[in-house]
C-alpha angles and dihedrals in degrees: 000000000000117000114241129213116247099257096048088047090055091052090048088052091051090051092050089051090050091055107025119200096018102092097082098053104031117147106208127222133195093209118119118262112260115222107181103300097343131089119218109203097166135008116293093004123104127182126200117196110202092213090058099049114125097192136087136264120310128198100226145338094287091053088050094049090052088065090063113093112255095024121105130184142204117231123215096165140313093316136036103048107186111218124227124197119190091344092306126113146158112032092356084080120061108219120186122186107209088329096314127115111227125187118195125240100230121087087204091052100246084147113036113179091266089060087074093049100095098200101218091054092065130074101205142006120208120196119195109189121212123000096310096142137036096197102092104054140289123308115019092145091153094043147278125268120199119192104198139196115195117184108200118225120263127230134198089263095045112042098150140031137167151155135214127189149163137205140193134193118191101209103068091011092249113188122187136178130177142173131194114184128168138172134181151116142228093305103044151325146219124219127190122193127182135172135181123189134167135168140183133215115300135213124241122221091277092055095252118142118247117198106241110139117149141155126199136177125189130188129179135178121191122190118191131189118194109181088173139007089261100047132071131178113184134181123186137177122194132184127191119186122186123187138187099000115178121212119191087176093065140047090242140047131217117249090181145352121183127190125188122179134175124194133191117191135184126189128174128172121200132206121231127353131068096290106078105169144359123209131178136168137179121191136180121197126189123189123186114185138176129190126177142161101230113044096069101020139029113280116237091239140349091258095046102068100141129187133174118200111191141175134197121188121184132187114192132175138176134184125182141178121206113210130191121194123158108306094348128097109186138181121198126176150113138260129209129190132172120179126184119191129183127176136165132185111215133191119210141173120263090257092049090234094124127036133181133188108244099176140359095225095181104019098207093300118195124188120180125186128182119179143172127205146177127199127179138181116206115201097208092175137343089275102033133067139176123200123196131182137176131179139175126201131189112202129191124183131181143161120221099196102051093132098037106129118213114234099213109136096209121091129325114352116207131175121220089259090052091053094048090048091050097052105025106023098243149037116225120196094222145353131213130198138185110205129186125197130183142182134197122178134175124198127188123185117215143166093054089313093301089113137044128197119201140182126181139180122198144173119204126175125205125193120217113269127232094273097045093048106033112015107139107182108160123190107206097209106023121050090189089067096054119115114201131177123219116239090192099060117137118225116269114247119200121196108190136183119195124186130174151114143241126207122185125187137145091253101045143343138205135202116185131169133170125188144184123195122191109195124200114201095003107194104239125192103218144151125264096227091205092296091138096036094253107103129262101313123169108257140164130238141163121257135160118254145177126215122186139162147116147240129216133186123178124178127189114202106207091184137325092296108034128061136162127200147183124208125189132182127182134170135170126191125195131189098219095185093063099022097239139115120266115243128243099035116146118236128237107305122197129181128190116197139180121187137183120197124173095169097260099037128046130179129181147174128198127191114192120199116188121184127224114271108223098154096090143145099215105142115087090190092066105015140006098297089213093136113078092211146313098298119220120231123254144191129217135183124210128187125195141169141175141190130200122202124207092243093068096265119127134178131197129188139166152140124254121202091010095189094047095238118186109229146135131213114245093240111090140173138234132252111251093229113036103016091242110158115241124196113201120209118238121240120278123227112339132183117206140186134184133182130191136182123199123195 
């Protein structure tokens, strides 16, 4: 029997205690661990295959991510769920849509990048928690999410394939239809993907109506050229159009949001030699977005018709070489990203005859990042691996409308430069940064390779985004309602340690990870508290912080068809500079599941137990006030089932929130006008049904 190091032995002992009496007769399996719908092939990496999902319709990519254990989300309405991984959100998570970086058009995050990830148009979603890779850009301290499309090769016998489907959800009357059809041969292919989804308002558990209407259409064409089995050239164009989206969690709604993205990919695999593969991609994303307070709701007064047209254009590129030499598998490459954002808030008369600029929210903000990286896995032995990564990023940010003066005739008129001068004492034209990130990870197999122990240390550096650095939201009559970015912010440096284990057997499996993240210059959204003599505006500043927590998944396989599981996720975040808790951190979240799967028939039950969140920052007079309240805990019960026929037809159905509980997630959003925090109730009982045909 192989000797085991002390720490792996301790984890093995924990596993034996978890499942007493099984250690002597375990039959080991190399299959990935199944945690609800996701597959965990290696520590801190989860994969979700859309064709293996057991759950019902979702409105967008953020709503889909929230179904993955360990991922939370903040709700603003029926669309635009903003994902949170390990208490980190927004640009602390790198999200790539089929390889493209997309930045939303709303300063208040009505449309996070995942809002444009129409779930049924993707084949697979990969979630890498923590900073466990340096390949997909700087930052990513919370994790990296890759929405993937993988078109399988065609043969002479199989020159076409496709699937069509539909879905319905009773509470909010969600109706969805999609089609994914492709055809091709040895030299190339064409793939067409389309999706339509719309929903109405829903009822919470108390029977109260929650505004949640939305309508979305997605179309995608992919053209592939395969001159050989080892070479692929691919061009794709995708358009997402969202209309009439209601947001009870904001002071505005979204009449429209349009996203267009083009991608050009190249892949070539070689045979023999050190150079094993070459990959490159260039993408261009354009977002045009409008929010207002009068098209889809009653305006507060005839003279307060407000609208905010915005745009966000992003170039992104990536090139990578895969190298194989002895026991080393290495990836070296570079990333490039350039994002331009422009946003105004305008006031107009009820007739629309006159219109004035009230604020330059994003004053022609430009952020460019170019980075280089290297990442290598060293197979020291059959049961031992080291992973190393290093990256460098040069970042330049600027604002082209610093001195643009709004022409609104009501109240105090201030340019972006005036606001920065008021709260930070200056207004620089541009800022530059040189950021270095690194990763080191050790893995040791044990227990006859049924288990793996890992420990990793990483440094990841995130630059301030357009809102944190250059937001210039003036309120002409109330300084407390201003929202002003900080051009002088230092980059946020995360130093993380992750430790854990995975055990996989036919009788039971375990996935455990613990982490600690020390953050230098954490970018905190806070209140000014009259420090600069101009009220209690929302501002940004650097503080030091600690984040720590853990995740646990245990499955018991009763036989080949039945399994039960428990999943837990916990995180705590502390502002160590001021000695207070950081806002918007999800509480302890536990899920109990039991599933039956015979191949054609599957049945399941999920009980979710969420603790009260009492570690909050809910008082704007003394802190940030970003938490709406101390949120009570809640419990929900979901039932689901599915059946697959031999002719390619499958059906899924279920009930969410069976007992119609009234509850809200702790994570909330801000009002677009006065930075009031708004917590939106979750839907009450909902029946759902989906059908799909593959051919």
